C-alpha positions in Angstrom: -6.8 16.5 82.8 -6.8 17.2 86.6 -5.5 20.7 86.1 -8.4 21.1 83.4 -10.7 20.1 85.5 -9.9 22.2 88.6 -9.5 25.1 85.8 -12.9 24.6 84.9 -14.2 24.4 88.6 -12.8 27.6 89.8 -13.9 29.4 86.8 -17.3 28.2 87.6 -17.0 29.2 91.0 -15.9 32.8 90.0 -18.6 33.4 87.3 -21.8 31.0 89.1 -21.2 30.4 92.7 -19.4 33.6 94.0 -22.0 35.8 92.4 -25.3 34.0 93.3 -24.1 33.0 96.8 -22.2 35.5 98.1 -25.0 37.8 99.1 -27.0 35.3 100.9 -24.2 33.9 102.7 -23.6 36.9 104.1 -27.2 38.2 104.6 -27.9 34.6 106.3 -25.4 35.4 109.1 -27.1 39.1 109.3 -30.4 37.9 109.7 -29.9 35.4 112.7 -27.4 37.7 114.6 -30.1 40.7 114.6 -32.7 38.7 115.0 -34.5 40.1 112.1 -35.5 36.3 110.8 -38.3 36.6 113.7 -40.0 39.4 112.1 -39.7 38.4 108.6 -41.5 34.8 109.8 -44.4 37.0 111.9 -47.0 37.1 108.5 -46.8 33.5 108.6 -47.4 32.4 112.2 -51.1 30.5 111.7 -49.4 28.3 109.0 -46.2 27.8 110.3 -47.8 26.3 113.5 -50.7 24.5 112.2 -49.7 23.6 108.6 -46.0 23.0 108.9 -45.4 22.5 112.6 -42.4 24.7 112.2 -41.8 27.4 114.9 -43.2 30.7 113.7 -40.1 32.1 114.3 -38.0 30.1 112.1 -40.4 29.9 109.0 -38.5 32.8 107.3 -35.5 30.4 107.5 -37.5 27.7 105.4 -38.9 30.2 103.0 -35.2 31.8 102.2 -33.7 28.2 101.7 -36.3 27.6 98.8 -35.0 30.6 96.3 -31.4 31.6 98.1 -29.3 28.5 97.0 -28.5 24.8 98.1 -26.3 25.8 100.9 -27.8 28.8 102.2 -30.3 26.8 104.2 -27.6 24.6 105.8 -25.9 28.1 106.7 -28.8 29.4 108.5 -29.6 26.7 110.4 -26.1 26.3 111.6 -26.1 29.8 112.6 -29.2 29.5 114.7 -27.5 26.5 116.2 -24.6 28.2 116.9 -26.5 31.3 118.4 -28.2 28.7 120.7 -31.6 29.5 119.0 -32.5 25.9 118.1 -31.7 22.8 119.1 -29.7 20.2 117.6 -32.9 17.6 116.4 -34.9 21.0 115.5 -31.7 21.6 112.9 -31.3 18.1 111.4 -35.3 18.2 111.2 -35.6 21.6 109.0 -32.6 20.6 106.8 -34.3 17.9 105.7 -36.7 20.5 103.4 -34.6 23.6 103.8 -32.6 22.7 100.7 -32.9 24.0 97.4 -31.5 25.6 94.1 -31.7 29.0 93.2 -34.1 30.0 90.6 -31.6 31.9 88.6 -29.5 28.9 88.6 -31.9 26.1 88.0 -33.5 28.1 85.4 -30.3 29.0 83.8 -28.6 25.7 84.0 -31.4 23.6 82.9 -33.8 25.8 81.0 -31.5 28.4 79.3 -28.6 26.0 78.4 -30.8 23.1 78.0 -34.0 24.0 76.5 -33.7 27.5 75.2 -36.8 27.7 77.8 -36.7 29.9 80.6 -40.4 28.4 81.8 -39.0 25.0 81.2 -36.3 25.9 83.8 -38.8 27.1 86.1 -41.1 24.5 85.7 -38.2 22.3 87.0 -37.3 24.8 89.8 -41.3 24.6 91.1 -41.3 20.9 90.6 -38.3 21.1 93.4 -40.1 23.6 95.6 -43.6 21.7 95.5 -41.8 18.4 96.6 -39.8 20.5 99.6 -43.5 21.8 100.5 -44.9 18.5 100.3 -42.4 17.0 102.2 -42.7 19.6 104.9 -46.6 19.4 105.0 -46.6 15.7 105.2 -44.0 15.0 107.8 -45.7 17.9 110.1 -47.7 15.4 112.1 -44.2 13.8 113.1 -43.6 17.1 114.8 -45.0 18.8 117.9 -47.2 21.8 117.5 -45.2 24.8 118.4 -46.0 27.5 120.8 -46.8 30.8 119.9 -43.9 33.6 119.9 -44.1 34.7 123.7 -42.7 37.9 123.6 -41.1 40.8 121.2 -37.4 40.1 120.4 -35.1 43.3 120.0 -33.5 43.7 116.6 -30.0 44.2 117.4 -27.9 46.4 114.8 -24.2 47.4 114.6 -21.3 47.8 112.5 -19.6 44.7 114.2 -22.1 42.4 113.2 -22.4 43.4 109.7 -18.6 42.8 109.5 -18.6 39.3 111.4 -21.9 38.4 108.8 -19.7 39.1 106.0 -16.4 37.2 107.6 -18.7 34.2 108.5 -20.4 34.2 104.7 -17.2 34.4 102.9 -15.5 31.6 105.0 -19.1 29.5 104.1 -18.0 30.3 100.5 -14.9 29.9 100.2 -15.6 26.2 101.8 -18.2 25.9 99.2 -15.7 26.6 96.3 -13.0 24.6 97.7 -15.0 21.9 98.0 -16.1 22.0 94.2 -12.7 22.4 92.8 -11.8 19.2 95.0 -14.5 17.3 93.5 -13.7 18.0 90.1 -10.3 16.2 90.8 -12.7 13.1 92.0 -14.5 13.2 89.2 -11.7 13.1 86.8 -9.9 10.1 88.7 -13.1 8.4 88.8 -13.3 8.7 84.8 -9.7 7.3 84.1 -10.1 4.7 86.4 -13.3 3.7 84.6 -15.7 3.8 87.3 -18.1 6.3 86.2 -18.4 4.1 82.7 -19.1 1.0 85.0 -21.6 2.7 86.9 -23.2 4.0 84.0 -23.4 0.9 82.1 -25.4 -0.7 85.1 -27.7 2.2 84.8 -28.1 1.6 81.2 -28.7 -2.0 81.5 -31.3 -1.7 84.3 -33.0 1.3 83.0 -32.4 1.9 79.2 -31.6 5.7 79.8 -29.6 7.3 77.4 -26.5 9.3 78.1 -26.4 7.4 81.4 -22.7 8.7 81.9 -23.7 12.5 81.9 -26.7 11.3 84.4 -24.0 9.8 86.8 -21.8 12.6 86.6 -24.6 14.8 87.6 -25.7 13.1 90.3 -22.0 13.8 91.7 -21.9 17.4 90.5 -24.9 19.0 89.3 -23.5 21.4 86.8 -22.5 18.2 84.5 -26.4 18.3 83.7 -25.8 21.0 81.1 -23.8 18.5 79.2 -27.2 16.8 78.2 -28.1 16.9 74.5 -30.0 20.4 73.8 -34.0 20.3 73.7 -34.3 16.6 75.5 -37.8 17.7 77.1 -38.3 14.1 77.8 -35.6 14.4 80.3 -37.1 16.9 82.2 -38.7 14.5 85.1 -35.3 13.1 85.5 -33.4 16.5 85.8 -35.9 17.8 88.1 -35.6 14.2 90.3 -31.3 15.4 89.8 -32.2 18.7 91.0 -34.0 17.6 94.3 -31.4 15.4 95.2 -28.7 18.3 94.5 -25.8 16.2 93.9 -22.8 14.5 96.2 -20.6 17.5 95.7 -23.5 19.9 97.1 -24.1 16.9 100.3 -20.5 17.4 101.0 -20.5 21.3 100.7 -23.5 21.1 103.4 -21.4 18.9 105.8 -18.3 21.3 105.3 -20.6 24.2 106.3 -22.2 22.3 109.1 -19.0 21.5 110.4 -20.4 17.7 111.7 -22.9 19.9 114.3 -25.5 18.6 112.1 -25.7 14.9 111.5 -27.0 14.3 107.8 -28.7 10.6 107.7 -32.1 12.0 107.9 -31.3 14.6 105.0 -29.6 12.2 103.0 -32.6 10.0 103.3 -34.9 12.9 102.5 -33.3 13.9 99.6 -33.2 10.4 98.3 -37.0 10.2 98.5 -37.1 13.7 97.2 -35.5 12.6 93.7 -38.4 9.9 92.9 -40.9 12.4 94.1 -39.6 15.6 92.0 -39.8 13.6 88.6 -43.8 12.9 89.5 -44.7 16.5 90.3 -42.7 17.6 87.1 -44.8 14.9 85.3 -47.8 16.6 86.6 -47.0 20.1 85.9 -45.9 19.3 82.3 -49.0 17.7 81.6 -50.9 20.9 82.7 -48.5 23.6 81.7 -46.6 21.6 78.9 -48.0 23.9 76.0 -46.6 27.0 77.4 -43.3 25.3 78.6 -42.0 23.6 75.3 -41.1 26.3 72.9 -42.3 25.9 69.2 -40.0 24.9 66.7 -38.1 27.8 64.9 -38.4 30.0 67.9 -35.2 32.1 68.5 -32.9 30.6 70.7 -32.2 32.0 74.2 -28.4 32.1 75.1 -26.8 32.7 78.4 -24.5 36.0 78.0 -21.0 35.3 79.1 -19.7 36.2 82.5 -16.7 37.6 83.5 -15.0 36.3 86.3 -12.9 39.6 87.1 -16.2 41.0 89.2 -15.9 38.2 91.7 -12.0 38.5 91.8 -12.5 41.8 93.0 -15.1 40.9 95.2 -12.7 38.4 97.0 -10.1 41.4 97.2 -12.2 43.7 99.0 -13.7 41.0 101.5 -9.7 40.3 102.1 -9.1 44.1 102.5 -12.2 44.4 104.7 -11.2 41.6 106.9 -7.9 43.0 107.3 -8.4 46.3 108.2 -11.3 44.4 111.1 -8.2 42.4 112.6 -6.0 46.0 112.5 -8.3 47.6 114.3 -8.7 44.9 116.8 -5.0 44.9 117.4 -4.9 48.9 118.2 -8.0 48.6 120.7 
């Protein structure tokens, strides 16, 4: 059973995680090292200073984190902290709302797999995004109004920066994948020990929610949400809450990426609060746009096409070749 769980997790990494996150992981380091993130933030300077009270040069980090995928915001903040461009306190504060699943991940996993409706998946995604925006705005009075960017920062471009960014992104992505595989083992052990059944029974007794075991496993590892019954539209607010929380596995991925240099206490508390806010937002959006979201009976089923792991395997091989070539060049120098 452990072998089957690991095999499923590895396939998930090769077909979903690596294709969706690799580019953003490498790009995050490139944006920070070249200082290009500062220029991306410039058009949002007013909103950044007066509405969100985020440093103007950091607003692009917030925006990218909303659509790039769960660990990317943490990766960007970790890179900034490593480059001494932000303080630890700023990193801990911004991590609270620089965290969301990508629209393709949420729309594919929840919208198409569960509801055969892309709009349903996007509604859940926007519920998560609006929750993050609300948290960022309503927590703004707790932060001091940042100063304007005083001087222009030079953009640095070089092949070395690009290669270092690819190396850093690859390492972070492998940490994420190893954490997913490790967590698949934990879930199998918990299932066999009866721990998940025990927690599910408590949840069922106090809330009356059906499929409590799947809900518990989804809160541990988010991809388990695809095991819910198809077209269970009454579950949409609950699903939005789970996506806003992200799951224990993703929180551990954040811990692995930040390497203990960003304390996660405030972040975890904020994600728990967001898990209760997102269902309310989702319910409001359903009331407003529900007719266009829920497909009419008899509507053709939308499905995800099968994805081969071969491209991801070749991507890993080429990354290793690039890094080995880099080390070989350094030895020659």
